C-alpha positions, 0 to 999 in steps of 0.5 A: 729321928727316923721316920721308919720308912726306907730311903731308896738310893737310885741305881747308877750302874748295873751289871747285866750278864744272862744266858736267857735273853728273853725280856732282856732288851725291855729291861735294859732299855728301862734301865738306860732310860732311868739313867743307869750306866750299863755294864756287861759281859761278852755275849750279853753286851753284844746282844744289847749293843746290836739293839742300839744300847750303850753298854760298857765292857765289865772288864773296864769297870773291874780291871780284870778280864772276863772269865769262862766266857762271862760266866763268872 
C-alpha cells in the first residue's frame, strides 16, 4: 500500500550543456560531490574540466557525435 509520498530516485548521471556559464561551476561541483557522473558537450565540458571536474563527452554515452557545436 502506498503512503502517498513520492519516492525520490537519486541521480546517477547528468547532461550539462549551457551557453551562459554563470553559476555553472558551483552547480556542477554540487552534483559531482553528490556522486553524479557528469556528461557534457564541447564548450561546457572544456569549461568544467579546466576547473578540475571530471566530465565525460556526451558522445561516449550516446554513441553519436555532437551536432551544431553542442546546441543539439
